C-alpha positions, 0 to 999 in steps of 0.5 A: 322896209322894201322900196315899194313900201318906202314909196307908198308913204306920203311926205309930212312936214319935217322942219327942224334938225331933229328930223334930219337923218343920222348916218346910219338910217341914211345908209339903210335907206340909200341901200333900198335905191339902186344907183341913188348916191350921197351928194353935196357933202352928204346933204342931198341924194342924187340919180342920173336918169337916161333917156332916148330923146327930149320928149321922154326926159320932159315927160319924166320931168313933168311926171316928177313934178306932179308927184312932188306938188302932190307930195308938197316936197320939191326936188332940184332937177337938171334936165338935158336932151336925154338925161335928167339929174334929180337931187332930193334934200330937205332944206328945213332940216339941213340935210336929209329927211324921211321925206327925201327917201320916200320921194326918191322911191317914188321916182323910181316907181315912175322911171319903172312904170 
């Protein structure tokens, strides 16, 4: 699977530990997402995006918000003047699910548009 193929997928409702990804699958998917890293003891993935100014940062945050609502899967965001840290996790599975990687790939598409 490529990052573009991952980004083309749509999130599905995932509840329960049976939807949590094992470490091998997490590593395989993480390899498709440059600069994304495991965070919170492996319970989330995160990446910091840099921008020239607040206007660009806010545009990025709004684009993520629109996409997240369409996917019904929402990140934790930390936004500042010229940066945004994006964290994905699936609380309903207690860690990482396929939805986190789908949305991270979609964020990459937004960042490189």
